[in-house]
N, C-alpha and C positions, 0 to 999 in steps of 0.2 A: 579476519575479525574487524568490525567494526561497530562503534554505536549504534544504535536506530531510534531518531529521532520520528517523533508521533506528532501530525498538526493540530490533534485534539487530544482533550485530556477524559482521561477515564479509565476501563480495568481491561487486561487482557483476559481475555477468557479461553481461549483457543489459541495453542500454536499448531504451524502445519508441520507435523514431523516429518512427509518427504523432502520436505524445504532441505533439514539439517541433515536427513542421508543423501540428497542432489541436490546441493544449492546452483546447480545450473537450471532449474527450472524456474527460478526467478527472470535471469532474462527468455530464456525461451518461452514459458509459459505466463508471462506476467498477471494473466487478468483471469486466467485459469487456475491452472496447477500451483503455478510459482506466488501462490499470496502466500505473507509469512503470521500475519497474525487476525486475529479478529478481536476488536474493541468493543466493551460496553460503554457508549460516549457517556460520558459527564454533564458536557452542554452543550445539548442538541445547536445551539447558536452560531456555535464552532461551525460546524460542516456548511455553512450559508458564506462562511471565508472561505472556501476552497475551489478551486477549480476542476472543471471535467474534464474528461480525459480528453477531448476535444479540444476546449479552450488550452488543455497542456501543450497537445500539441503543437498548436496552431503556435503558443508562446516561442516554443525552440524551432520553430521553422521546419516541423520534420511533416513528410508528403504520405500516407499509406497508399 
């Protein structure tokens, strides 16, 4: 168990119960069934500071 830090401010509107029962989904399918929460973003401009998944992959040196 650890804290979950969000890069945006807002309200959690949905929690993925499947991940609670099967946490390995986060690693197995992070862009599909492994999502954790859905957030109603309070400040949409915060989204401009986020990396795309492609940019993040490049940043960490991962290759598909």
